[in-house]
N, C-alpha and C positions, 0 to 999 in steps of 0.2 A: 120545176125541175125538168130534165130532159127525158126522153124515152129510154127504154131499156137498151136498145142497140145503138144509141147515138148520144154523144156527149158535147157539152158546151165548151168552146174555147172563148174566154172573155178578155183575154189579154192580147194586145196587138202583136207583141213579140212572139207569143206562143203561136198565134194564128200564122204569122209569117214563117216561123220555123216549120210548122206542120205542112204548109203549102210547099215550101222548098224541099221537104222530104218526100213529096209525092202524094200526100194525103189530099183527098178531094172532099170538101164540105158539101153536104146536101143543101144547106142553106147558109147564107151569109146576110146578117142583119147589120145595118149601119145607120148613122144619124146624119153625117155630113159627107158630101161628095169627095172632099179632099182625102178622106180616109181610104177610099178605094184606090186612089192614085199611089198610095204608099205600099200597096200589096202587090205580090207577084201576079202574073196573069191568071185569071180564074178560068176554070173549066166551064164549058157550056152546060155541064150537068149540074152546076151550082145555081140554085135559085137565089138571086140577089134582091133583097127587100129593104127599102128605106123605111125607117121608123121615126116617129116623133120622139123627143127626149123622154117624155112621160111614158111612152110605150116601152122604150128601152129600159127605163128604170124598173118597170114592173117585171121585166124578164130576168133581172139579175139581182143577186144579193149584195152587190157592190154598192157602197155609199156614193162613190164617184166613178161612174162607168166611163170607159175609154171610147164608147160609142161604136164598138164592134162586138159582134157575137158570131162565131162560126159553129155550126153543128156538124160534127164529124162522126163517122162510124167508129165503133170501138175497134182497136187494132186486130187484124186477122193474121198478121205476120210481123216479123221483127228483123232488123238488119242482120245480115250474115257477117259476123265479125269474130275476131278472137276474143274469148271470154275466160275469166278465171273460174275455177270449179267451186263456186261459192253460192249456196242458197241461203237467203236471209229469211228467217221466220220471226214474226213479231207478234207478241201476245197482248191482246186487249188494249191496243193503242187507241186513244180517243181524240187526240188533238190533230186536226187536219194539217197543220204546219209540220208537225213531226212526221206524220205519215208521208206527206208529199216530199219532205226533205230526204227521208230514207229512200224512197223510190228514185229520186234524182241522184243521190249519192251512189246507189247500187248501179244505176244506168251509167253514170260517169266512170265507174270503176270496171264496167263490163262484167258484172256478176251474171250468173245464170238466170236467177229469178228472185222475186220477193213474194212471200206468202204472209197474209194477215190472218189471224185467228178469228173465230166467231166473236161477235160482240165488239169488234173493232169499228172504227169510223168507216163509213162507206168510202171505198177508195175512188169512187167516181163522183164524189162530192165536189162541186166546183171549186171549193177552197183547197181541196187536196190537189186537184188538177193544176190550180195556179201555183201552189207551192212546189209541185214537181216540175214546173216549167215545160209541161208536155212530155215528160220522160216516160209516161205510161206507154208511149208509142215506140220506146227504145228498148224496153225490157219486159219479158213476161211477168205479169203481176196478177196475183190471185187473192181471193179472200174466202173466209168461211171454212178454213182447214185447221183442225185441231193439231196440236203437237203430237198427240198419240198417233193420229192417222199418218202424218208425214214421216214420223220416225219408223212406223211399222213398214213403210214401203221404201225406206231409204236403202239404196243399193249397198252391197258389200264393198269394202274399201273406203267407205266414208267415215269421217269422225264428226263428233258433235262438240261444239264449243258454246258454253253458257256464259253470257256476259252479266256480271253482277258488280255490286260494290265489294270492296275488300272485306268489310264487316259481314255482308250477306254470304260471301263465300265461306266464312268460318261458321256462321250461324245456320244457314239453310242447307248447305251441301258439304258438311265436314268429311263425308266419305269420299268425295271426289278430289282428284289432284287439283291444286289451285296455284295459278301462276299469273304474274303480271302479263298484260297482253303482248308485250314485245318479246317475251320468252316462250310463247306458245308456238309450236311448229304448225304453221298454216300453209305448208307446201303441198298438203294432200287435200283431196276433195272434202269440203267442210259444210256442215249445216250450222249456221250461226243462230243461236237462240237468244232473243232479246225480250225482256219483259216490258209491260206497259208503264205509263208515266207514274201512276199512283201505286200500283200493286207490285211492280217489279216482277221478279221470278216467283211465281206462286208455288204452293205446296204441290198442286197437281202437275205443274211443269217439272218439279223436282222428281216426283214419282215416275213421270214419263222418261226422263233422261237416265235415272238410276236403274230403270228396268230394261233399258235397251241393250242390244247386243253389240253396239258400236263403241269404240273408244270415246270416252267423254272427259272433257276438261272444263273446269270452272275457271274463268279468267276475270281479272279486274283491271281497272285503269288507276294507277297510283294518283292520289289527289292530296293536295296539301290541306291539313286540318285548318279550321273546323269543318270545311266542306267534306262530305263523305260520298257524293255521287255527282254525276253529270246528267244532263237531260238525255232522254232516250235517243233523240236524233243525233246528238253530239257523240254519244257513246257508240252508236251504230256506225257513224262516219269514221271514227278512229279505227275501229276493228276492220271495217271493210277495206280501208286503204292500207292497213297493215298487211292484210292478206294480199292486196294488189302489189305491195312492195316485195313480199316474200315469194309470191307465186307467179311464174311466167304464164301469161295468157296462152291458151291453147286453141288450135284450130277447132272449128265446130265438129268436123268429122272425128277428130281425136277424142273430143269429149263424149261423143255418142258411142264410140267403140271402146273407150278406156275402161268402162265398167259394164256390168251385165244388166244395165238399165232395161234394154229392150227385150232381153231374153228371159229374165226372171221376174221383172216387175212391169208387166204389160199395162196394168191399170192402177191408178190411185183411187179408183172409185169416183163417186160424184159428190158434190156438196151443193146444197142450196143455202145461201147465206140467211142468217137469222133476220127477224123483222127489224132488229136494231141496225143492221147494216144496210138494208134497203136495196139489196142487189139480188138478181136472179141468175147470176153467172154460175157455171159449173166448172170444175176442174177435171177435165176428162182423163187424160193419160199422163203418165209420168214423163214420157218423152216431151210433153209440151211444157215441162219446166225448162227445157233446153231451147236454145234459139231455133226458130223455124222461119222459113221464108214462104 
């Protein structure tokens, strides 16, 4: 695996996209000369190293490597674009494809950020990076934050939307208003809460949302029986783009000044990810959930 402050890009398309966006790899490993000719011009700061096929195979978990590996610093800033006031919190997601897909969808819809709970898959896992198609560099993405912590520091004026199956809405959160996703008002700043693949919304998550001071709605995606739920990544995509449909993207300055984020919630504390996630990242300040340059 890669170092703490640098990550592998193992897909030619991802490497090209990162290079075109201004990212500079510290190292670029390749097997065939023609692969370099397909890339944008590399910086003099990039160490370019040719490897034998066997060496490349040992550096990656891919069965069939494309013959390119770029080592990039983790993102220190993000594009300054209009964004929708949506933070996506995901609980105990274990599948790299689902995690990467959610990051990619949230980036495509211009959400504020994505937060993964403790005991989720390592978001810098190469499989997650591949599934996100490099979207880690487009949206602030954090790990190791419990729902209690995020809810505690959520600014005034925000609402919470819990995504479940229709049956789970009745069984797990009978005290909360329950609506199909297309009937929920998502025009206001929203924290979207999504459970993991196997556990869904847990009792601890329910306790956190039922005890919070913000308006909370439980929402479901209508599904034709006998199916009763969709995959975590699919459900997240539907809700994210429903909000994108309802909510006009806002300028970065408007998002920063629209709430009392900076005045009342200066810090979200720090978090060190658990051993299961394999990361040493920390989540410093709440304003870093918002786009920065």
